[in-house]
N, C-alpha and C positions, 0 to 999 in steps of 0.2 A: 504494500500500500504506500503510495507516494504522498508525503505530507504536503500541504499547501506551502508555497514559498512566497513570502511577502517582502516587498520593499518597504523600508522604514526610513522616514525622513524626520529628524528631530525638530527642524524649524529654526527659529531664532536662536543663535548660539549663546547669546547673553541672557536668555530667559530660562525657564524651567525645562524646556524640551530635552536637552541632553541628559539631565538628571532623571527625568521621567523614564527615558529609555533605559538608563542604568537600573532603575527599580523594576522595570518590566522584565529585563533579562535575568533577574535574580531568581525567577521561578521557572520550573520545568515547563516546557511548552510542547504542544502537539502540532506545531507548525514551525517552519524554518523562517528566520529573519535575516535579511541582508540590509545593513544600514548604508545610507548615502549621506555621509557626514564628514566632518573634520576630525581625524583621530585625536588631535590635541585637545579639542573641546570635550570630547568624550572622556579622555583621561583626566582632564581638569575636574570634570564633574565627579568622576570616580574618586579622585583624591579628596575632594571637598566633602563627600558623603562617607568616605571610608568604605566603599563597596568594591568588591573584586571585579576586575574587567580583564578578559582575555580576548584580544582582537584576532580574528581569523581571516584568511583570504576569502574573497567573495564566493568562491566555488566550494567552500567547506560547509557542511551542515553545522548549525549552531543552535543546539537545543539545551545543553546543560546549563545550569545556573551560572551566570557570570560570563558566558561566552556570547560573542557577537561577531558575525561575519561583516566585513566592512569594505565598501568602495570608498576609498579615502579621497575626499574632495576638499582640499585645504581652503580655509577662509583667508582673506587678505591678512588678518591678524586674529589672535585669540583675544576676545574682549574680556574685560572684567565682568564678573557676575553683576547683572542688573544695569549694565551700561552698554546698550546696543551701539554698534558702529556701522554707519551707513556704507563704509567701504566694503562691508561683508555682504551687501545686498546681492551682488552678482552670484556669489557662491550659494546663498540661500535659494535663490530662484533656480540656479543651475542644478542643485540637488533635487528639487522638486521635478524639474524637467527630466533629469536623468532617470529617476525612479519611475516616473510615468512612462518614459520611452521604453524602459525595460518591460513594463507591463504590456505596452502596445506590441512589442516584438514577441510576446509570449514567454519571456524569460521568468516572469513572476506572475503569480495568481492574484495579486491584489496590492494595493498601495495604502499604507498607514502613515498618517502625517501628524506631526506635532504643531504647536502654535507658532505663527509667524507674526511679525510686527509690520503692519501695512505702512505706517508712517515712515519708518526707518528705511524700508525698501524704496519708497518714493523719494525720500531724501537722498538715497544713493543713486538717483538718476534713472530708475526703472519705473515706468508707469505700471501700477499694479493695483487692481481693485479687489482681488481676492483669489485664493487658490482654486475655488470652484470655477471661476471664469477662466483662469489660466489653463486648467486641465481641459475644459470644454473646447477652448480654442485650439489647443495642441492636438486633441483627438478629432476635431472637426465635427462635433455633434452638439445637439441640444441636451441640456441637463436640467435637473431639478434638485434643489437642496432639501434634504429631509433629515430631521433630527429625531433620535429615538432613544428610549431607555426601556426598562422592563415594564413600564406602565403604558406607554403610548408612543405612536409614531406620528410625527407632524411634518407634513410637507408644506412648502411655501409657494404660493402663486406669484408673489413678488418677494424680493429679498431686501436689499439695502437701499430703499427709496424713502425720501421724505413723505410724510403723510399726504401732503398736498398733491403728490404725483401718483399716489396709489390708485385712485379711482380711474384715472385715464389709462393706467397700465392693465386694468382688468378688462381685457378684450377677448373676443371669441377665439381667435387663432391661438394665442398664447395659452389661454385657459384649457382649450382642447388638448394641446400638446402636453401640457403639464399633467393633466389627468391620465392621458394615455401612458406617459412615462412611468407614473406612479403605479398604475395598474400592472404594467408589464414587469416592473421591478418586484412587486409583491409576489407575482407568479414565479418569476425566474429566480430571484435571490432569496426569497423566504419560503418558497414551496407552497404557497397558498393557491389552491386550485381555482377558487371563486372569491377573490378578495372583495370586501365591502369597504368603500371609501366614503367617509362623511365629508361633506363639502359645507364649509361655513359661509354664511352671508357676509357681505361687506359692511352693511349698515347695522345699527342696533336693531335687535329683534328681527334680523334678516329682512329689513326694509319695511316691516309692518304693512304688508300688502301694498307697497308703493307710497305709503304716507311718510316714510323716513328715508326715501331714496329709491330709485328705480333700477339700480344696477342688477339686483336679483331678478327682476322681471324681464329686463331687456337683454341681459347678457348671460348671467349665470344659469338661470333655468333653461333657456333654449340650448345652451351647450350641454347641460346634463341630459336633457331629453334626447338629443342626437346621439350621445354616447351610450345611453341606455339602450337605444335601438340597435347599437352595434355590439351589445353583450356586456357592457360594464355595469356593475352594481354600485350605484351611487345613491346616497341618502342626503337629502337637503334641498335647498340651502337651509342650514340650521342656524339659529341664534347662537352666537359664540359664547354667551354667558351661561348657557345650560348644556352645550354639546359635550363638555368635558366631565359631566357628572359620571361617577364610576359605573353606575348601572347602564348608562348609554355607551360608554367606552367599550364595555364588554362585547358589544355588538359590532364594533368597527375594527378593521385591520389597520386603518390609517385615517388621519384627519387632514384635510387640506385647508390651511388657513390662507386668508387673502393677503395678509401682510405680516411682517416679522413679529411685531409685538402683540399680535392677536393670538398667536398660538404658542410662541416659545416661552413666555413667562410661566404658563401652566406646565409645560414639559419640564422646565428647570426646577420649578417648585416641587414637582412630583418625584424628582430623582436626579438632581444635577450631577452627583458624583459619578453615576454610571451612564450619563448621557453621551451620545456620540453624534457626529455630524457626517452624513453620508451624501455622496454625489451620485444621484441616480441618472442613468442614461449613458454612462461611459461604457466602453467595451470591456472594462475590468472593474472590479469593486474597489472603491476608494472610501475609506473611513478615517475620520479625523477626530481629534479631541474636541470637546465642546467648551473650550475655555481659551483664554488668552495666554500671553507670555509670562504673566505674573512676575514682572521684573523685581518687585520688592521681596519675593521669596527665593529668588535664584541663588543657588549655592548654599542655602541654609538647611537643606534637608527637610523642609516643612511642606513641600508641594505634594499633594495627593495624587498618586499615579492611577487612581481608579478609572478615569476616563480613557487614558491611553491603553490600559489593560483591556478595558471593554472594547475599545476600537480594534485592537489586534485580534481579540477573540471573535468579534463580529465579522471582521474581514475574512478570517480563516473559515468561519462557518459559512459565509456566503460563497467563498471559493469552492467549498465542498459541495454546496447545493448546486452551483453552476456546473460543476463537473458531473454530478450525478444526473442532472437533467439533460446534459449534452452527450451523455454516454461515455464520458471520460473516466479515468481512474481516480477515485477520491483519496 
């Protein structure tokens, strides 16, 4: 039985990413990891936390505690903990691209990523809006951001937009594409034969029959009706203030929120530590932590590795599901 082989990118070297990777590899694993990172940053994190680290060539399996196979991609310099350096921006982006390229070539079964610092990357002269967008452009495909924990999966119809722009962004073509991608991912990546997706309304009370806005009537409902006719199981549009009640959630495989802060506060409140960020629609599974670089915690041994551990476990599980449904060897 061939174990899933995952590419691991720690992210911002001055943040908690490297030490989270060190904590991740202290446990035995039923998947192989190959890190795309600067060996010096990993060793600095290991020294700061007093954790064992044995770096191996990238073609060597690394499953024992403390072992990590590495593609060494040196930063311009090793930053002090908590002090990101814009000159490292090219190396951070290069590591993401290299890990993703390995997935596109079939060398890896999935990509696991730590937190990056958007502002520092842009200060380094690289236009960067997010890893989700970078990976979608590299793969040449449309994607959806979905966050998940053990309680709920929440997809986003729009991601990082000001509220003034959200209503205009809820339009039929994009909404149709988003729901199709989520449905396909639930079937392929989670093995759900007939997924049920709850769709939230944009307005309070899902528009109150048009009295609080007409986006539900004019955009959301027609899209849902057309997709139901094509075999998708969609519930809604639902008022967001009651859709996340536990009794209702038990009947849904995922919830589509119309904007970032409509759905993600509920997910993070229900289980932030084990939450992960997934990019649906890529040719390979990509799972990331659901938190930032935590510069104030870097190098102190205080960062919680639960989200990165959950990300790696989720990515490996999806890789196995994809193999089994495609007839490959899990």
